[in-house]
Predicted model as a PDB file, atoms N, CA, C, CB and O in Angstrom, pLDDT in the B-factor column:
MODEL        1                                                                  
ATOM      1  N   MET A   1     -40.490 -15.703 -35.103  1.00 81.00           N  
ATOM      2  CA  MET A   1     -40.610 -15.028 -33.829  1.00 81.00           C  
ATOM      3  C   MET A   1     -39.326 -14.275 -33.493  1.00 81.00           C  
ATOM      4  CB  MET A   1     -40.944 -16.028 -32.729  1.00 81.00           C  
ATOM      5  O   MET A   1     -39.373 -13.159 -32.976  1.00 81.00           O  
ATOM      6  N   VAL A   2     -38.184 -14.887 -33.786  1.00 82.00           N  
ATOM      7  CA  VAL A   2     -36.911 -14.266 -33.471  1.00 82.00           C  
ATOM      8  C   VAL A   2     -36.714 -13.000 -34.292  1.00 82.00           C  
ATOM      9  CB  VAL A   2     -35.765 -15.244 -33.716  1.00 82.00           C  
ATOM     10  O   VAL A   2     -36.259 -11.983 -33.768  1.00 82.00           O  
ATOM     11  N   LYS A   3     -37.052 -13.057 -35.566  1.00 90.00           N  
ATOM     12  CA  LYS A   3     -36.894 -11.884 -36.428  1.00 90.00           C  
ATOM     13  C   LYS A   3     -37.806 -10.746 -35.989  1.00 90.00           C  
ATOM     14  CB  LYS A   3     -37.182 -12.250 -37.883  1.00 90.00           C  
ATOM     15  O   LYS A   3     -37.413  -9.580 -36.037  1.00 90.00           O  
ATOM     16  N   ILE A   4     -39.015 -11.074 -35.564  1.00 93.00           N  
ATOM     17  CA  ILE A   4     -39.946 -10.046 -35.093  1.00 93.00           C  
ATOM     18  C   ILE A   4     -39.393  -9.369 -33.844  1.00 93.00           C  
ATOM     19  CB  ILE A   4     -41.336 -10.656 -34.803  1.00 93.00           C  
ATOM     20  O   ILE A   4     -39.468  -8.147 -33.717  1.00 93.00           O  
ATOM     21  N   LEU A   5     -38.838 -10.156 -32.922  1.00 90.00           N  
ATOM     22  CA  LEU A   5     -38.250  -9.583 -31.711  1.00 90.00           C  
ATOM     23  C   LEU A   5     -37.043  -8.711 -32.046  1.00 90.00           C  
ATOM     24  CB  LEU A   5     -37.840 -10.696 -30.737  1.00 90.00           C  
ATOM     25  O   LEU A   5     -36.834  -7.677 -31.412  1.00 90.00           O  
ATOM     26  N   GLU A   6     -36.246  -9.119 -33.038  1.00 90.00           N  
ATOM     27  CA  GLU A   6     -35.103  -8.308 -33.433  1.00 90.00           C  
ATOM     28  C   GLU A   6     -35.554  -6.978 -34.016  1.00 90.00           C  
ATOM     29  CB  GLU A   6     -34.241  -9.059 -34.442  1.00 90.00           C  
ATOM     30  O   GLU A   6     -34.962  -5.939 -33.723  1.00 90.00           O  
ATOM     31  N   ILE A   7     -36.589  -7.001 -34.833  1.00 94.00           N  
ATOM     32  CA  ILE A   7     -37.096  -5.774 -35.433  1.00 94.00           C  
ATOM     33  C   ILE A   7     -37.673  -4.852 -34.366  1.00 94.00           C  
ATOM     34  CB  ILE A   7     -38.159  -6.093 -36.490  1.00 94.00           C  
ATOM     35  O   ILE A   7     -37.425  -3.646 -34.384  1.00 94.00           O  
ATOM     36  N   ILE A   8     -38.442  -5.416 -33.435  1.00 94.00           N  
ATOM     37  CA  ILE A   8     -39.006  -4.609 -32.342  1.00 94.00           C  
ATOM     38  C   ILE A   8     -37.883  -4.021 -31.496  1.00 94.00           C  
ATOM     39  CB  ILE A   8     -39.958  -5.462 -31.457  1.00 94.00           C  
ATOM     40  O   ILE A   8     -37.944  -2.853 -31.113  1.00 94.00           O  
ATOM     41  N   GLY A   9     -36.868  -4.812 -31.205  1.00 92.00           N  
ATOM     42  CA  GLY A   9     -35.730  -4.331 -30.420  1.00 92.00           C  
ATOM     43  C   GLY A   9     -34.985  -3.205 -31.115  1.00 92.00           C  
ATOM     44  O   GLY A   9     -34.584  -2.234 -30.473  1.00 92.00           O  
ATOM     45  N   LEU A  10     -34.798  -3.326 -32.423  1.00 94.00           N  
ATOM     46  CA  LEU A  10     -34.123  -2.260 -33.164  1.00 94.00           C  
ATOM     47  C   LEU A  10     -34.961  -0.988 -33.194  1.00 94.00           C  
ATOM     48  CB  LEU A  10     -33.816  -2.715 -34.589  1.00 94.00           C  
ATOM     49  O   LEU A  10     -34.419   0.113 -33.096  1.00 94.00           O  
ATOM     50  N   CYS A  11     -36.274  -1.127 -33.329  1.00 95.00           N  
ATOM     51  CA  CYS A  11     -37.155   0.043 -33.303  1.00 95.00           C  
ATOM     52  C   CYS A  11     -37.103   0.728 -31.934  1.00 95.00           C  
ATOM     53  CB  CYS A  11     -38.606  -0.365 -33.641  1.00 95.00           C  
ATOM     54  O   CYS A  11     -37.033   1.954 -31.851  1.00 95.00           O  
ATOM     55  N   LEU A  12     -37.137  -0.063 -30.873  1.00 94.00           N  
ATOM     56  CA  LEU A  12     -37.042   0.508 -29.527  1.00 94.00           C  
ATOM     57  C   LEU A  12     -35.701   1.210 -29.322  1.00 94.00           C  
ATOM     58  CB  LEU A  12     -37.231  -0.588 -28.467  1.00 94.00           C  
ATOM     59  O   LEU A  12     -35.633   2.265 -28.693  1.00 94.00           O  
ATOM     60  N   LEU A  13     -34.647   0.618 -29.855  1.00 93.00           N  
ATOM     61  CA  LEU A  13     -33.335   1.223 -29.733  1.00 93.00           C  
ATOM     62  C   LEU A  13     -33.263   2.543 -30.494  1.00 93.00           C  
ATOM     63  CB  LEU A  13     -32.267   0.267 -30.237  1.00 93.00           C  
ATOM     64  O   LEU A  13     -32.666   3.505 -30.009  1.00 93.00           O  
ATOM     65  N   ALA A  14     -33.866   2.597 -31.679  1.00 94.00           N  
ATOM     66  CA  ALA A  14     -33.881   3.833 -32.468  1.00 94.00           C  
ATOM     67  C   ALA A  14     -34.681   4.922 -31.755  1.00 94.00           C  
ATOM     68  CB  ALA A  14     -34.470   3.572 -33.867  1.00 94.00           C  
ATOM     69  O   ALA A  14     -34.244   6.071 -31.691  1.00 94.00           O  
ATOM     70  N   ILE A  15     -35.843   4.567 -31.222  1.00 93.00           N  
ATOM     71  CA  ILE A  15     -36.662   5.543 -30.503  1.00 93.00           C  
ATOM     72  C   ILE A  15     -35.928   6.029 -29.258  1.00 93.00           C  
ATOM     73  CB  ILE A  15     -38.029   4.933 -30.118  1.00 93.00           C  
ATOM     74  O   ILE A  15     -35.970   7.214 -28.929  1.00 93.00           O  
ATOM     75  N   MET A  16     -35.261   5.115 -28.570  1.00 92.00           N  
ATOM     76  CA  MET A  16     -34.515   5.476 -27.376  1.00 92.00           C  
ATOM     77  C   MET A  16     -33.404   6.458 -27.717  1.00 92.00           C  
ATOM     78  CB  MET A  16     -33.936   4.229 -26.706  1.00 92.00           C  
ATOM     79  O   MET A  16     -33.202   7.436 -26.998  1.00 92.00           O  
ATOM     80  N   THR A  17     -32.685   6.211 -28.802  1.00 92.00           N  
ATOM     81  CA  THR A  17     -31.608   7.099 -29.216  1.00 92.00           C  
ATOM     82  C   THR A  17     -32.142   8.470 -29.614  1.00 92.00           C  
ATOM     83  CB  THR A  17     -30.832   6.483 -30.372  1.00 92.00           C  
ATOM     84  O   THR A  17     -31.578   9.496 -29.235  1.00 92.00           O  
ATOM     85  N   LEU A  18     -33.230   8.484 -30.379  1.00 92.00           N  
ATOM     86  CA  LEU A  18     -33.811   9.750 -30.806  1.00 92.00           C  
ATOM     87  C   LEU A  18     -34.347  10.555 -29.634  1.00 92.00           C  
ATOM     88  CB  LEU A  18     -34.916   9.504 -31.806  1.00 92.00           C  
ATOM     89  O   LEU A  18     -34.235  11.781 -29.622  1.00 92.00           O  
ATOM     90  N   SER A  19     -34.925   9.885 -28.654  1.00 90.00           N  
ATOM     91  CA  SER A  19     -35.432  10.615 -27.494  1.00 90.00           C  
ATOM     92  C   SER A  19     -34.290  11.147 -26.638  1.00 90.00           C  
ATOM     93  CB  SER A  19     -36.343   9.717 -26.654  1.00 90.00           C  
ATOM     94  O   SER A  19     -34.426  12.195 -26.007  1.00 90.00           O  
ATOM     95  N   PHE A  20     -33.174  10.440 -26.610  1.00 90.00           N  
ATOM     96  CA  PHE A  20     -32.032  10.896 -25.814  1.00 90.00           C  
ATOM     97  C   PHE A  20     -31.416  12.163 -26.394  1.00 90.00           C  
ATOM     98  CB  PHE A  20     -30.974   9.797 -25.727  1.00 90.00           C  
ATOM     99  O   PHE A  20     -31.008  13.050 -25.644  1.00 90.00           O  
ATOM    100  N   VAL A  21     -31.344  12.259 -27.726  1.00 91.00           N  
ATOM    101  CA  VAL A  21     -30.726  13.439 -28.342  1.00 91.00           C  
ATOM    102  C   VAL A  21     -31.708  14.586 -28.502  1.00 91.00           C  
ATOM    103  CB  VAL A  21     -30.146  13.079 -29.693  1.00 91.00           C  
ATOM    104  O   VAL A  21     -31.304  15.683 -28.887  1.00 91.00           O  
ATOM    105  N   GLY A  22     -32.981  14.366 -28.218  1.00 88.00           N  
ATOM    106  CA  GLY A  22     -33.942  15.458 -28.198  1.00 88.00           C  
ATOM    107  C   GLY A  22     -34.745  15.646 -29.470  1.00 88.00           C  
ATOM    108  O   GLY A  22     -35.203  16.758 -29.736  1.00 88.00           O  
ATOM    109  N   MET A  23     -34.932  14.619 -30.254  1.00 89.00           N  
ATOM    110  CA  MET A  23     -35.704  14.738 -31.493  1.00 89.00           C  
ATOM    111  C   MET A  23     -37.205  14.857 -31.241  1.00 89.00           C  
ATOM    112  CB  MET A  23     -35.435  13.543 -32.384  1.00 89.00           C  
ATOM    113  O   MET A  23     -37.941  15.271 -32.137  1.00 89.00           O  
ATOM    114  N   PHE A  24     -37.670  14.511 -30.061  1.00 88.00           N  
ATOM    115  CA  PHE A  24     -39.096  14.538 -29.757  1.00 88.00           C  
ATOM    116  C   PHE A  24     -39.479  15.725 -28.867  1.00 88.00           C  
ATOM    117  CB  PHE A  24     -39.502  13.241 -29.086  1.00 88.00           C  
ATOM    118  O   PHE A  24     -40.542  15.710 -28.247  1.00 88.00           O  
ATOM    119  N   GLU A  25     -38.629  16.746 -28.799  1.00 88.00           N  
ATOM    120  CA  GLU A  25     -38.928  17.909 -27.968  1.00 88.00           C  
ATOM    121  C   GLU A  25     -40.154  18.667 -28.472  1.00 88.00           C  
ATOM    122  CB  GLU A  25     -37.727  18.841 -27.923  1.00 88.00           C  
ATOM    123  O   GLU A  25     -40.871  19.275 -27.677  1.00 88.00           O  
ATOM    124  N   SER A  26     -40.401  18.640 -29.767  1.00 87.00           N  
ATOM    125  CA  SER A  26     -41.566  19.341 -30.304  1.00 87.00           C  
ATOM    126  C   SER A  26     -42.877  18.680 -29.868  1.00 87.00           C  
ATOM    127  CB  SER A  26     -41.490  19.389 -31.830  1.00 87.00           C  
ATOM    128  O   SER A  26     -43.940  19.295 -29.949  1.00 87.00           O  
ATOM    129  N   TYR A  27     -42.799  17.432 -29.407  1.00 87.00           N  
ATOM    130  CA  TYR A  27     -43.981  16.722 -28.914  1.00 87.00           C  
ATOM    131  C   TYR A  27     -44.127  16.826 -27.400  1.00 87.00           C  
ATOM    132  CB  TYR A  27     -43.916  15.260 -29.321  1.00 87.00           C  
ATOM    133  O   TYR A  27     -45.021  16.213 -26.817  1.00 87.00           O  
ATOM    134  N   GLY A  28     -43.255  17.596 -26.765  1.00 86.00           N  
ATOM    135  CA  GLY A  28     -43.338  17.783 -25.323  1.00 86.00           C  
ATOM    136  C   GLY A  28     -42.547  16.778 -24.516  1.00 86.00           C  
ATOM    137  O   GLY A  28     -42.678  16.727 -23.293  1.00 86.00           O  
ATOM    138  N   ILE A  29     -41.729  15.975 -25.178  1.00 84.00           N  
ATOM    139  CA  ILE A  29     -40.908  14.987 -24.476  1.00 84.00           C  
ATOM    140  C   ILE A  29     -39.512  15.579 -24.335  1.00 84.00           C  
ATOM    141  CB  ILE A  29     -40.874  13.600 -25.240  1.00 84.00           C  
ATOM    142  O   ILE A  29     -38.854  15.880 -25.331  1.00 84.00           O  
ATOM    143  N   LYS A  30     -39.067  15.743 -23.095  1.00 84.00           N  
ATOM    144  CA  LYS A  30     -37.759  16.367 -22.868  1.00 84.00           C  
ATOM    145  C   LYS A  30     -36.640  15.415 -23.267  1.00 84.00           C  
ATOM    146  CB  LYS A  30     -37.602  16.784 -21.390  1.00 84.00           C  
ATOM    147  O   LYS A  30     -36.794  14.194 -23.239  1.00 84.00           O  
ATOM    148  N   ASN A  31     -35.508  16.010 -23.640  1.00 82.00           N  
ATOM    149  CA  ASN A  31     -34.386  15.161 -24.059  1.00 82.00           C  
ATOM    150  C   ASN A  31     -33.646  14.624 -22.846  1.00 82.00           C  
ATOM    151  CB  ASN A  31     -33.418  15.943 -24.968  1.00 82.00           C  
ATOM    152  O   ASN A  31     -33.923  15.010 -21.710  1.00 82.00           O  
ATOM    153  N   GLY A  32     -32.721  13.747 -23.099  1.00 82.00           N  
ATOM    154  CA  GLY A  32     -31.987  13.097 -22.015  1.00 82.00           C  
ATOM    155  C   GLY A  32     -32.712  11.851 -21.553  1.00 82.00           C  
ATOM    156  O   GLY A  32     -33.345  11.160 -22.351  1.00 82.00           O  
ATOM    157  N   THR A  33     -32.623  11.569 -20.290  1.00 81.00           N  
ATOM    158  CA  THR A  33     -33.215  10.346 -19.755  1.00 81.00           C  
ATOM    159  C   THR A  33     -34.651  10.610 -19.323  1.00 81.00           C  
ATOM    160  CB  THR A  33     -32.384   9.808 -18.570  1.00 81.00           C  
ATOM    161  O   THR A  33     -34.930  10.776 -18.136  1.00 81.00           O  
ATOM    162  N   SER A  34     -35.548  10.648 -20.280  1.00 85.00           N  
ATOM    163  CA  SER A  34     -36.970  10.870 -20.008  1.00 85.00           C  
ATOM    164  C   SER A  34     -37.671   9.530 -19.794  1.00 85.00           C  
ATOM    165  CB  SER A  34     -37.640  11.656 -21.169  1.00 85.00           C  
ATOM    166  O   SER A  34     -37.038   8.475 -19.830  1.00 85.00           O  
ATOM    167  N   GLU A  35     -38.969   9.585 -19.575  1.00 90.00           N  
ATOM    168  CA  GLU A  35     -39.751   8.361 -19.385  1.00 90.00           C  
ATOM    169  C   GLU A  35     -39.741   7.501 -20.644  1.00 90.00           C  
ATOM    170  CB  GLU A  35     -41.194   8.704 -18.997  1.00 90.00           C  
ATOM    171  O   GLU A  35     -39.705   6.273 -20.563  1.00 90.00           O  
ATOM    172  N   LEU A  36     -39.772   8.146 -21.800  1.00 90.00           N  
ATOM    173  CA  LEU A  36     -39.724   7.411 -23.073  1.00 90.00           C  
ATOM    174  C   LEU A  36     -38.415   6.654 -23.204  1.00 90.00           C  
ATOM    175  CB  LEU A  36     -39.899   8.369 -24.265  1.00 90.00           C  
ATOM    176  O   LEU A  36     -38.403   5.495 -23.620  1.00 90.00           O  
ATOM    177  N   PHE A  37     -37.326   7.295 -22.856  1.00 90.00           N  
ATOM    178  CA  PHE A  37     -36.013   6.660 -22.919  1.00 90.00           C  
ATOM    179  C   PHE A  37     -35.972   5.410 -22.044  1.00 90.00           C  
ATOM    180  CB  PHE A  37     -34.920   7.647 -22.485  1.00 90.00           C  
ATOM    181  O   PHE A  37     -35.556   4.341 -22.491  1.00 90.00           O  
ATOM    182  N   TRP A  38     -36.408   5.555 -20.790  1.00 92.00           N  
ATOM    183  CA  TRP A  38     -36.338   4.416 -19.865  1.00 92.00           C  
ATOM    184  C   TRP A  38     -37.328   3.319 -20.246  1.00 92.00           C  
ATOM    185  CB  TRP A  38     -36.608   4.881 -18.431  1.00 92.00           C  
ATOM    186  O   TRP A  38     -37.058   2.139 -20.028  1.00 92.00           O  
ATOM    187  N   GLY A  39     -38.462   3.696 -20.809  1.00 93.00           N  
ATOM    188  CA  GLY A  39     -39.415   2.686 -21.272  1.00 93.00           C  
ATOM    189  C   GLY A  39     -38.846   1.853 -22.401  1.00 93.00           C  
ATOM    190  O   GLY A  39     -38.980   0.630 -22.410  1.00 93.00           O  
ATOM    191  N   CYS A  40     -38.214   2.516 -23.353  1.00 93.00           N  
ATOM    192  CA  CYS A  40     -37.593   1.795 -24.472  1.00 93.00           C  
ATOM    193  C   CYS A  40     -36.409   0.954 -24.002  1.00 93.00           C  
ATOM    194  CB  CYS A  40     -37.135   2.781 -25.554  1.00 93.00           C  
ATOM    195  O   CYS A  40     -36.210  -0.166 -24.471  1.00 93.00           O  
ATOM    196  N   ALA A  41     -35.626   1.499 -23.075  1.00 92.00           N  
ATOM    197  CA  ALA A  41     -34.487   0.745 -22.545  1.00 92.00           C  
ATOM    198  C   ALA A  41     -34.968  -0.510 -21.813  1.00 92.00           C  
ATOM    199  CB  ALA A  41     -33.646   1.630 -21.594  1.00 92.00           C  
ATOM    200  O   ALA A  41     -34.376  -1.580 -21.957  1.00 92.00           O  
ATOM    201  N   GLY A  42     -36.031  -0.380 -21.038  1.00 94.00           N  
ATOM    202  CA  GLY A  42     -36.588  -1.542 -20.334  1.00 94.00           C  
ATOM    203  C   GLY A  42     -37.148  -2.571 -21.289  1.00 94.00           C  
ATOM    204  O   GLY A  42     -36.954  -3.770 -21.089  1.00 94.00           O  
ATOM    205  N   GLY A  43     -37.842  -2.124 -22.329  1.00 94.00           N  
ATOM    206  CA  GLY A  43     -38.377  -3.057 -23.325  1.00 94.00           C  
ATOM    207  C   GLY A  43     -37.285  -3.806 -24.057  1.00 94.00           C  
ATOM    208  O   GLY A  43     -37.402  -5.007 -24.300  1.00 94.00           O  
ATOM    209  N   THR A  44     -36.220  -3.098 -24.410  1.00 94.00           N  
ATOM    210  CA  THR A  44     -35.087  -3.736 -25.077  1.00 94.00           C  
ATOM    211  C   THR A  44     -34.424  -4.751 -24.160  1.00 94.00           C  
ATOM    212  CB  THR A  44     -34.067  -2.686 -25.528  1.00 94.00           C  
ATOM    213  O   THR A  44     -34.052  -5.839 -24.599  1.00 94.00           O  
ATOM    214  N   LEU A  45     -34.278  -4.403 -22.900  1.00 94.00           N  
ATOM    215  CA  LEU A  45     -33.681  -5.324 -21.934  1.00 94.00           C  
ATOM    216  C   LEU A  45     -34.533  -6.572 -21.754  1.00 94.00           C  
ATOM    217  CB  LEU A  45     -33.486  -4.630 -20.592  1.00 94.00           C  
ATOM    218  O   LEU A  45     -34.000  -7.676 -21.649  1.00 94.00           O  
ATOM    219  N   LEU A  46     -35.857  -6.407 -21.716  1.00 94.00           N  
ATOM    220  CA  LEU A  46     -36.743  -7.567 -21.595  1.00 94.00           C  
ATOM    221  C   LEU A  46     -36.627  -8.494 -22.808  1.00 94.00           C  
ATOM    222  CB  LEU A  46     -38.195  -7.106 -21.428  1.00 94.00           C  
ATOM    223  O   LEU A  46     -36.657  -9.716 -22.658  1.00 94.00           O  
ATOM    224  N   ILE A  47     -36.495  -7.925 -23.994  1.00 94.00           N  
ATOM    225  CA  ILE A  47     -36.329  -8.749 -25.195  1.00 94.00           C  
ATOM    226  C   ILE A  47     -35.024  -9.533 -25.120  1.00 94.00           C  
ATOM    227  CB  ILE A  47     -36.355  -7.872 -26.468  1.00 94.00           C  
ATOM    228  O   ILE A  47     -34.992 -10.713 -25.470  1.00 94.00           O  
ATOM    229  N   ILE A  48     -33.949  -8.892 -24.668  1.00 93.00           N  
ATOM    230  CA  ILE A  48     -32.661  -9.579 -24.546  1.00 93.00           C  
ATOM    231  C   ILE A  48     -32.749 -10.719 -23.538  1.00 93.00           C  
ATOM    232  CB  ILE A  48     -31.558  -8.588 -24.131  1.00 93.00           C  
ATOM    233  O   ILE A  48     -32.256 -11.815 -23.802  1.00 93.00           O  
ATOM    234  N   ILE A  49     -33.364 -10.479 -22.399  1.00 95.00           N  
ATOM    235  CA  ILE A  49     -33.494 -11.511 -21.366  1.00 95.00           C  
ATOM    236  C   ILE A  49     -34.360 -12.665 -21.868  1.00 95.00           C  
ATOM    237  CB  ILE A  49     -34.097 -10.914 -20.073  1.00 95.00           C  
ATOM    238  O   ILE A  49     -34.031 -13.829 -21.641  1.00 95.00           O  
ATOM    239  N   TYR A  50     -35.473 -12.348 -22.556  1.00 94.00           N  
ATOM    240  CA  TYR A  50     -36.367 -13.383 -23.078  1.00 94.00           C  
ATOM    241  C   TYR A  50     -35.643 -14.271 -24.084  1.00 94.00           C  
ATOM    242  CB  TYR A  50     -37.604 -12.746 -23.730  1.00 94.00           C  
ATOM    243  O   TYR A  50     -35.757 -15.496 -24.025  1.00 94.00           O  
ATOM    244  N   ARG A  51     -34.903 -13.666 -25.004  1.00 93.00           N  
ATOM    245  CA  ARG A  51     -34.189 -14.451 -26.010  1.00 93.00           C  
ATOM    246  C   ARG A  51     -33.108 -15.311 -25.375  1.00 93.00           C  
ATOM    247  CB  ARG A  51     -33.575 -13.534 -27.061  1.00 93.00           C  
ATOM    248  O   ARG A  51     -32.868 -16.432 -25.822  1.00 93.00           O  
ATOM    249  N   LYS A  52     -32.451 -14.798 -24.336  1.00 94.00           N  
ATOM    250  CA  LYS A  52     -31.416 -15.572 -23.649  1.00 94.00           C  
ATOM    251  C   LYS A  52     -32.027 -16.781 -22.951  1.00 94.00           C  
ATOM    252  CB  LYS A  52     -30.667 -14.691 -22.632  1.00 94.00           C  
ATOM    253  O   LYS A  52     -31.459 -17.873 -22.980  1.00 94.00           O  
ATOM    254  N   MET A  53     -33.190 -16.584 -22.320  1.00 94.00           N  
ATOM    255  CA  MET A  53     -33.861 -17.699 -21.654  1.00 94.00           C  
ATOM    256  C   MET A  53     -34.291 -18.753 -22.667  1.00 94.00           C  
ATOM    257  CB  MET A  53     -35.077 -17.201 -20.862  1.00 94.00           C  
ATOM    258  O   MET A  53     -34.124 -19.948 -22.422  1.00 94.00           O  
ATOM    259  N   LYS A  54     -34.843 -18.325 -23.803  1.00 92.00           N  
ATOM    260  CA  LYS A  54     -35.274 -19.275 -24.837  1.00 92.00           C  
ATOM    261  C   LYS A  54     -34.087 -20.043 -25.401  1.00 92.00           C  
ATOM    262  CB  LYS A  54     -36.010 -18.542 -25.971  1.00 92.00           C  
ATOM    263  O   LYS A  54     -34.181 -21.250 -25.627  1.00 92.00           O  
ATOM    264  N   ARG A  55     -32.976 -19.361 -25.630  1.00 92.00           N  
ATOM    265  CA  ARG A  55     -31.783 -20.021 -26.158  1.00 92.00           C  
ATOM    266  C   ARG A  55     -31.265 -21.058 -25.169  1.00 92.00           C  
ATOM    267  CB  ARG A  55     -30.686 -18.988 -26.471  1.00 92.00           C  
ATOM    268  O   ARG A  55     -30.819 -22.134 -25.568  1.00 92.00           O  
ATOM    269  N   LYS A  56     -31.325 -20.733 -23.879  1.00 94.00           N  
ATOM    270  CA  LYS A  56     -30.868 -21.668 -22.848  1.00 94.00           C  
ATOM    271  C   LYS A  56     -31.775 -22.897 -22.801  1.00 94.00           C  
ATOM    272  CB  LYS A  56     -30.831 -20.978 -21.467  1.00 94.00           C  
ATOM    273  O   LYS A  56     -31.289 -24.016 -22.636  1.00 94.00           O  
ATOM    274  N   GLN A  57     -33.094 -22.698 -22.946  1.00 93.00           N  
ATOM    275  CA  GLN A  57     -34.023 -23.820 -22.964  1.00 93.00           C  
ATOM    276  C   GLN A  57     -33.774 -24.712 -24.175  1.00 93.00           C  
ATOM    277  CB  GLN A  57     -35.468 -23.317 -22.966  1.00 93.00           C  
ATOM    278  O   GLN A  57     -33.836 -25.935 -24.056  1.00 93.00           O  
ATOM    279  N   GLU A  58     -33.498 -24.132 -25.321  1.00 91.00           N  
ATOM    280  CA  GLU A  58     -33.227 -24.922 -26.517  1.00 91.00           C  
ATOM    281  C   GLU A  58     -31.945 -25.728 -26.364  1.00 91.00           C  
ATOM    282  CB  GLU A  58     -33.133 -24.018 -27.742  1.00 91.00           C  
ATOM    283  O   GLU A  58     -31.881 -26.874 -26.810  1.00 91.00           O  
ATOM    284  N   GLU A  59     -30.926 -25.149 -25.741  1.00 91.00           N  
ATOM    285  CA  GLU A  59     -29.682 -25.866 -25.521  1.00 91.00           C  
ATOM    286  C   GLU A  59     -29.885 -27.041 -24.572  1.00 91.00           C  
ATOM    287  CB  GLU A  59     -28.621 -24.925 -24.973  1.00 91.00           C  
ATOM    288  O   GLU A  59     -29.289 -28.102 -24.760  1.00 91.00           O  
ATOM    289  N   GLU A  60     -30.722 -26.856 -23.555  1.00 91.00           N  
ATOM    290  CA  GLU A  60     -30.993 -27.947 -22.620  1.00 91.00           C  
ATOM    291  C   GLU A  60     -31.759 -29.078 -23.302  1.00 91.00           C  
ATOM    292  CB  GLU A  60     -31.782 -27.429 -21.413  1.00 91.00           C  
ATOM    293  O   GLU A  60     -31.530 -30.249 -22.999  1.00 91.00           O  
ATOM    294  N   LYS A  61     -32.656 -28.744 -24.209  1.00 89.00           N  
ATOM    295  CA  LYS A  61     -33.393 -29.774 -24.952  1.00 89.00           C  
ATOM    296  C   LYS A  61     -32.460 -30.563 -25.867  1.00 89.00           C  
ATOM    297  CB  LYS A  61     -34.521 -29.136 -25.779  1.00 89.00           C  
ATOM    298  O   LYS A  61     -32.620 -31.774 -26.020  1.00 89.00           O  
ATOM    299  N   GLN A  62     -31.500 -29.893 -26.467  1.00 88.00           N  
ATOM    300  CA  GLN A  62     -30.578 -30.563 -27.380  1.00 88.00           C  
ATOM    301  C   GLN A  62     -29.616 -31.482 -26.634  1.00 88.00           C  
ATOM    302  CB  GLN A  62     -29.795 -29.533 -28.184  1.00 88.00           C  
ATOM    303  O   GLN A  62     -29.171 -32.489 -27.185  1.00 88.00           O  
ATOM    304  N   GLU A  63     -29.297 -31.150 -25.405  1.00 80.00           N  
ATOM    305  CA  GLU A  63     -28.380 -31.986 -24.625  1.00 80.00           C  
ATOM    306  C   GLU A  63     -29.015 -33.321 -24.226  1.00 80.00           C  
ATOM    307  CB  GLU A  63     -27.930 -31.237 -23.375  1.00 80.00           C  
ATOM    308  O   GLU A  63     -28.310 -34.316 -24.056  1.00 80.00           O  
ATOM    309  N   LYS A  64     -30.332 -33.343 -24.077  1.00 70.00           N  
ATOM    310  CA  LYS A  64     -31.015 -34.569 -23.632  1.00 70.00           C  
ATOM    311  C   LYS A  64     -31.210 -35.540 -24.728  1.00 70.00           C  
ATOM    312  CB  LYS A  64     -32.332 -34.254 -23.035  1.00 70.00           C  
ATOM    313  O   LYS A  64     -31.768 -36.615 -24.508  1.00 70.00           O  
TER     314      LYS A  64                                                      
ENDMDL                                                                          
END                                                                             
């Protein structure tokens, strides 16, 4: 599960970077901070928060 989330996060990061520099202009997506950029940024942030919460839960289980 962790590896899948890392791969998805890296893909979102790559798409976010490409959309920021304008690689998707031929598809009608404007460069800079477009909806695609913010969607990928939000998805990446959710993955980071989810993994942090899971890691915290595992640490609490190990302490008991």
